[in-house]
N, C-alpha and C positions, 0 to 999 in steps of 0.2 A: 378094397378104398376107396373108403369115403374121405369128400374134401371140408374141410372145417370151416366152418362161416369162417368170415373176416372178424368178425370182435375175435373171435378164438386164437385168430394168429395175431393180433393186436396185443391180445393180454398176453403173449408170448413173450412176445419182443420186446414187451415192457418190462414181466419179472427177469430176461435176461439179459438189456439195459438196468434193472436195478439189483441187480445179483454181481453187473458188470462193480457198478459204482460201489455197492457197501464193500466190495476187494479192494476197492482204494481205498475207501476209505481208510479200512481198518487198518492196511497201508502203510496208512501215510498215518492212523494212529500209534502205531507201533513207532514208527521211526520218530516223529514226537514225542516215547518216551522215552526212545533211545537216548536221544538229546537231551534231555529233558533231566537223566542223570547224568549224563557227561558233561550236563554245562554245573549242575550243585558240583561234583566232584572238583571242575580244575576252578569251584566259587571255592571251594573248603580249601583248594592248594594256595589255590592264592592270597587268601586268608590266613595260612599259618606261613608262607613264606614276608604275608608284609610284617607279622607279629614279629617273627625271627629278626630281618632285617634292621627292623626299631628298637626289638633289643638289644641288639649287637652297634646301633647307631647311637644309641641312649650310653653306651659300655666306651666307646671308641671316643664321644666329645667329653667323659667326663674322666679321660686321661690325654686326650685334649688340652682338655682348659690350663689341667695339671700340669702339663709339659707348659704350656705357656704360663701358666704363674713362679714355675722352677725357672725358664729361663728371662723372663723378667728382674729376678734376684740377682741371676747372675749380671746380668748387664747394667742394673744397679751395682754392685759392689766392684764392678769392669768399671764405671764408671767413677767412682768415688776415689780409686785406685790412680788413673790415669791424670784424676785433678791432684789429688796428693804427688805425681811425681810430676805434672807439670809444673805445682807449686817451688817442689824442688828443683827442677832445675832454672828458674827463677834467680829464685834464691843464690843458687850457684850464678847465674851470668852476674844477678849483683856484686856478690863476694869480688866475684873477676872486677870486672871495674874498678871496686875499693882500695883493689890489691895495683892497678894497674896506674890509677891518683896517685896512691903513694909511692909507687915507685920515678911514678914522671917528677 
């Protein structure tokens, strides 16, 4: 049972602490690699989702523009029809006033 000199004990403690630190560093590296792959896959999915939504919105906006144009055309037609009806009513009122004047 010979005792180790103090330098030997210190060397043993340093090696023990070094090994613990290396294990912790390797664990951190492993976790970083795992999260890096997860992050890259999430990034890819986000980009794909953005592209899909952008295409859909582009198509939908084109359809919306077409519907707005169609509605404007219908509104113009209805305004013209209403103006024509208004003119007919005015003409009828004038005609009625003429008939009342002639009757008197």
